[in-house]
C-alpha positions as CSV (number, residue, x, y, z in Angstrom):
1,M,33.2,-18.2,22.0
2,G,29.6,-17.4,22.9
3,F,30.1,-13.7,23.0
4,V,31.4,-13.7,19.7
5,R,28.8,-16.0,18.0
6,Q,26.1,-13.5,19.4
7,H,28.0,-10.6,17.9
8,A,29.4,-12.1,14.4
9,C,26.7,-10.9,12.4
10,G,27.9,-7.3,13.3
11,F,24.2,-6.4,13.9
12,I,24.5,-5.3,17.9
13,N,27.1,-2.7,17.1
14,F,26.5,-1.0,14.1
15,S,29.2,1.2,13.9
16,F,30.6,-0.5,10.7
17,Q,34.1,-0.6,12.4
18,P,36.2,-3.6,11.6
19,L,35.3,-6.8,13.5
20,E,37.4,-8.6,15.9
21,I,37.0,-11.9,13.7
22,P,38.1,-12.2,10.1
23,A,35.0,-11.8,7.3
24,T,36.0,-15.0,6.0
25,S,35.4,-17.0,9.4
26,W,31.9,-15.5,9.5
27,A,30.5,-18.4,7.4
28,E,31.6,-20.7,10.0
29,M,30.5,-19.1,12.9
30,T,27.1,-17.6,11.9
31,S,23.7,-19.1,11.4
32,V,20.5,-18.2,10.5
33,L,18.9,-18.0,13.8
34,E,21.8,-16.4,15.3
35,C,21.7,-13.5,12.8
36,I,17.6,-13.6,13.1
37,N,18.0,-13.2,17.1
38,A,20.8,-10.8,16.6
39,G,19.2,-8.5,14.4
40,T,15.8,-8.6,16.2
41,A,17.4,-7.2,19.2
42,Y,19.0,-4.2,17.3
43,L,15.5,-3.3,15.7
44,E,13.8,-3.7,18.9
45,K,16.5,-1.3,20.2
46,R,15.2,1.1,17.6
47,G,11.7,1.1,18.2
48,V,10.4,-1.3,15.0
49,E,7.4,-3.1,15.8
50,D,7.2,-6.5,15.2
51,A,10.9,-6.4,14.8
52,R,11.2,-10.3,14.7
53,R,8.9,-10.7,11.9
54,N,10.8,-7.6,10.2
55,M,14.2,-9.4,10.4
56,Q,12.7,-12.5,9.4
57,M,11.7,-11.2,6.6
58,L,15.1,-9.7,5.6
59,V,16.8,-12.9,6.0
60,A,14.4,-14.7,3.6
61,H,14.5,-11.9,1.2
62,H,18.4,-12.3,0.9
63,L,18.5,-16.2,1.0
64,K,15.7,-15.7,-1.6
65,C,13.3,-18.1,0.4
66,T,10.0,-17.7,2.1
67,R,9.8,-16.9,5.9
68,M,8.4,-20.1,6.4
69,E,11.3,-21.8,4.9
70,L,13.7,-20.2,7.5
71,Y,12.3,-22.5,10.3
72,L,14.0,-25.3,8.3
73,R,17.2,-23.6,7.7
74,F,17.8,-21.9,11.5
75,D,21.4,-23.9,11.8
76,E,22.7,-23.0,8.1
77,P,25.6,-20.9,8.2
78,L,25.7,-17.5,6.4
79,E,28.3,-16.4,3.8
80,E,29.9,-12.7,3.6
81,K,28.1,-12.4,0.2
82,V,24.7,-12.6,2.3
83,L,25.8,-11.0,5.5
84,A,26.9,-7.6,3.8
85,P,23.7,-6.6,1.9
86,L,21.9,-7.8,4.8
87,R,23.7,-5.4,7.2
88,V,23.0,-2.7,4.8
89,D,19.2,-3.3,4.8
90,L,19.2,-3.8,8.5
91,K,20.8,-0.6,9.2
92,K,18.3,1.0,6.9
93,R,15.3,-0.6,8.6
94,G,16.5,0.5,12.0
95,E,16.7,4.1,10.6
96,R,12.9,3.3,10.3
97,I,12.8,3.0,6.4
98,P,10.0,1.0,5.5
99,L,10.6,-2.4,5.2
100,Q,8.3,-2.7,2.1
101,H,10.9,-0.2,0.5
102,L,13.7,-2.7,1.2
103,L,12.0,-5.8,0.2
104,G,11.0,-3.8,-3.2
105,T,7.6,-5.3,-3.3
106,V,4.5,-6.1,-1.4
107,A,1.8,-8.9,-1.4
108,F,-2.0,-7.3,-2.4
109,H,-4.4,-9.7,-3.4
110,Q,-2.6,-12.4,-4.4
111,Q,-0.4,-10.6,-6.7
112,E,3.1,-9.3,-5.9
113,F,3.3,-5.1,-6.5
114,R,6.5,-3.3,-6.9
115,T,6.8,-0.7,-4.2
116,D,9.0,2.1,-3.3
117,A,9.1,6.0,-2.3
118,R,7.4,7.1,-5.2
119,A,3.9,6.3,-4.1
120,L,1.8,5.2,-0.8
121,I,2.4,1.7,0.3
122,P,-0.5,-0.4,-0.1
123,R,-2.6,-0.7,3.2
124,P,-4.7,-4.0,4.1
125,E,-7.8,-1.9,4.5
126,T,-7.3,-1.1,0.7
127,E,-7.1,-4.7,-0.2
128,E,-10.5,-5.2,1.6
129,L,-12.0,-2.8,-0.8
130,V,-10.8,-4.8,-3.8
131,E,-12.0,-8.0,-2.6
132,W,-15.3,-6.7,-1.9
133,L,-15.6,-5.1,-5.3
134,I,-14.6,-8.4,-7.1
135,A,-17.0,-10.6,-5.2
136,N,-20.1,-8.4,-5.3
137,L,-19.9,-6.7,-8.5
138,T,-21.3,-9.2,-10.9
139,P,-21.2,-9.1,-13.9
140,P,-18.2,-7.1,-13.6
141,P,-18.2,-3.3,-14.8
142,S,-17.4,-2.9,-18.5
143,S,-15.5,0.6,-17.4
144,V,-13.3,1.4,-14.5
145,L,-11.6,4.5,-13.3
146,D,-9.1,4.1,-10.7
147,M,-8.5,7.9,-9.4
148,G,-5.5,8.8,-7.3
149,C,-3.9,5.2,-8.5
150,G,-0.3,5.8,-6.9
151,S,1.1,2.3,-7.4
152,G,-1.9,0.9,-8.9
153,V,-3.0,-1.6,-6.8
154,I,-6.4,-1.0,-7.1
155,G,-7.1,-0.9,-10.6
156,L,-4.5,-3.1,-11.6
157,S,-6.0,-6.2,-9.1
158,L,-9.3,-5.4,-10.8
159,A,-8.2,-5.4,-14.3
160,A,-6.5,-8.6,-13.7
161,A,-9.9,-9.9,-12.2
162,W,-11.9,-8.6,-14.7
163,P,-9.6,-9.1,-18.2
164,S,-12.6,-7.9,-20.4
165,A,-12.9,-4.5,-18.5
166,V,-11.3,-1.3,-19.8
167,V,-9.4,0.2,-16.8
168,T,-7.7,3.5,-16.6
169,L,-5.5,4.7,-13.8
170,A,-5.1,8.4,-13.0
171,D,-2.9,10.3,-10.7
172,V,-1.3,13.7,-10.3
173,S,1.9,12.3,-9.6
174,P,4.0,11.6,-12.7
175,D,6.4,9.3,-10.4
176,A,3.5,7.3,-9.1
177,L,2.0,6.7,-12.4
178,A,5.7,5.4,-13.9
179,L,5.6,2.9,-10.8
180,A,1.9,2.0,-11.5
181,R,3.1,1.5,-15.5
182,E,6.0,-0.8,-14.0
183,N,3.6,-2.7,-12.0
184,A,1.3,-3.2,-15.0
185,E,4.4,-4.5,-16.8
186,L,5.1,-7.1,-14.0
187,L,1.6,-8.5,-14.1
188,G,1.3,-8.5,-17.9
189,L,-1.4,-5.9,-18.1
190,S,-1.2,-4.4,-21.4
191,K,-4.7,-3.1,-22.1
192,V,-4.3,-0.6,-19.0
193,T,-4.5,3.3,-19.7
194,F,-2.6,5.9,-18.0
195,R,-3.6,9.5,-17.2
196,E,-1.6,12.1,-15.3
197,S,-4.5,14.2,-14.1
198,P,-5.1,16.5,-11.1
199,L,-8.6,14.7,-10.3
200,F,-10.9,14.9,-13.2
201,S,-9.1,17.7,-15.3
202,A,-7.7,15.3,-17.8
203,I,-10.4,12.7,-17.7
204,D,-13.0,12.3,-20.2
205,G,-15.8,9.6,-21.0
206,G,-17.9,7.8,-18.6
207,Y,-17.2,4.5,-16.2
208,D,-19.3,2.1,-14.4
209,L,-17.1,2.0,-11.6
210,I,-14.9,4.9,-10.0
211,V,-12.5,3.7,-7.1
212,A,-10.9,6.5,-5.2
213,N,-8.2,6.4,-2.3
214,L,-7.2,10.0,-2.0
215,P,-5.0,11.4,0.3
216,Y,-7.2,11.9,3.6
217,I,-4.5,12.9,6.6
218,P,-5.1,16.2,8.6
219,E,-2.3,18.2,8.2
220,K,-2.4,18.3,12.1
221,D,-2.0,14.9,12.3
222,R,1.5,15.2,10.4
223,S,3.7,15.1,13.7
224,S,1.8,12.1,15.2
225,L,2.7,9.6,12.2
226,T,5.1,7.2,12.3
227,P,8.6,7.5,10.9
228,E,8.0,4.9,8.5
229,V,4.8,6.4,7.2
230,M,6.4,9.7,6.5
231,H,8.6,7.9,3.9
232,D,5.4,7.7,1.8
233,P,5.2,11.0,-0.4
234,A,3.4,13.7,1.3
235,L,1.1,14.3,-1.7
236,A,-0.3,10.8,-1.1
237,L,-0.8,11.5,2.6
238,F,-2.0,15.0,3.3
239,S,-5.3,16.8,2.4
240,G,-5.5,20.0,3.7
241,D,-6.3,21.0,7.9
242,D,-8.9,18.5,8.1
243,G,-7.7,15.8,5.6
244,L,-11.0,16.3,3.3
245,D,-9.9,18.7,0.8
246,L,-9.2,16.5,-2.1
247,I,-12.5,14.2,-1.1
248,R,-14.7,17.8,-1.1
249,L,-13.5,18.4,-4.9
250,F,-13.8,14.9,-5.8
251,C,-17.4,14.4,-4.7
252,A,-18.5,17.7,-6.4
253,Q,-16.9,16.6,-9.8
254,V,-17.6,12.9,-9.9
255,K,-21.1,12.9,-11.2
256,P,-20.4,13.7,-14.9
257,F,-18.2,11.0,-14.9
258,V,-20.3,8.0,-13.8
259,R,-22.7,6.3,-16.2
260,P,-26.4,6.0,-14.9
261,G,-26.1,2.9,-12.6
262,G,-22.5,3.1,-12.0
263,L,-20.9,2.9,-8.7
264,V,-18.4,5.5,-6.8
265,A,-16.2,3.4,-4.2
266,M,-14.1,5.4,-2.1
267,E,-11.6,4.7,1.1
268,I,-11.4,7.5,3.7
269,G,-10.2,8.4,7.2
270,H,-11.5,6.9,10.3
271,D,-13.6,9.6,11.2
272,Q,-14.9,11.1,7.8
273,A,-17.8,8.8,7.1
274,D,-20.7,11.1,8.0
275,I,-19.3,14.2,6.3
276,T,-18.5,12.2,2.4
277,A,-21.8,10.2,2.9
278,A,-23.3,14.0,2.9
279,L,-21.2,15.2,0.2
280,L,-21.9,12.3,-2.2
281,R,-25.7,12.8,-1.7
282,S,-25.4,16.7,-2.1
283,A,-23.6,15.9,-5.5
284,G,-26.5,14.1,-6.8
285,L,-25.7,10.1,-6.1
286,A,-28.1,7.7,-4.7
287,E,-27.7,4.6,-2.7
288,V,-25.2,6.3,-0.4
289,T,-23.7,3.6,2.2
290,V,-20.4,3.4,4.0
291,M,-19.1,-0.2,5.1
292,K,-16.9,-1.0,7.5
293,D,-13.4,-2.5,7.4
294,I,-12.3,-5.8,9.5
295,S,-11.6,-3.4,12.2
296,G,-15.1,-2.0,12.2
297,I,-14.3,1.7,11.1
298,A,-16.5,3.0,8.8
299,R,-14.2,3.1,5.9
300,F,-15.6,2.7,2.5
301,P,-18.5,5.2,1.3
302,L,-20.5,3.8,-1.7
303,A,-22.7,5.6,-4.0
304,K,-24.5,5.2,-7.5
305,L,-25.8,7.3,-10.1
306,P,-29.5,6.8,-10.4
307,H,-30.6,5.6,-13.7
308,S,-33.5,8.5,-13.5
309,P,-32.8,11.9,-12.4
310,N,-35.6,12.4,-10.3
311,A,-34.7,8.8,-8.1
312,E,-35.0,9.5,-4.5
313,L,-31.6,9.5,-2.5
314,T,-31.0,7.3,0.4
315,G,-28.5,6.6,2.4
316,A,-27.2,4.6,5.2
317,T,-24.4,4.1,7.3
318,S,-23.6,0.5,8.1
């Protein structure tokens, strides 16, 4: 019986062959904890990092509860109507489809955003930038452009934090913009504007804040990425041989769209700080700094457009 209980979920042998025990008896024989343990072992064998947390998140998703609530439900038997879709998602996770795509949402700055293969899965570093902007830009800017918006987490988080700001989200991908629109509707943000635009080609006017999290991975690094990352659109990941093609274009084009005294804030790759800072200075922006993320990596270039065209340009990497 112990052997049967360990395998009752069908997670260890994922051949989808008929089980030795009838499906009607699963609810009597399979508990939440048993499924977590068996599913964790299945994911570990397939190289999934943090396998137990992944399995807990999947079980919680299908039970429509929080991960913490699982600890109060370990002995609860699971019915086939829960086990059947759970097995499907577990198989997909074992195939290295991202957990976020299976759950359908991702938490970002106290909000839930829809996420899928149409846009880049939001990264924790990006949330750091958003939190810094909200905490430090007082009073809030009146106009914001989120360039390369993807799923919209940056621009929509800022729109939610600054209700009086006019926020525009721009992306070259119509699929990403469709996802961003869905997220705006999900959050009840009706005043946000969307533009399909290769960089600034379809943008007009000036902005007090331009935020850009553009693709920055070098093509040469493609083979080293995890299978999960490769489920993100290539358009949102890669930017030429050194990862800087779009960053170079952005820096060269951004100045006419920044209002005097306005701020440009970017997210870049781990070794791109010095080059990006130099590009911003060459473009005529001032007070160029690069903030570090929580891991100590110079990640977030910041620059301002001087009020006076003759203002001295300064720069420091912090």
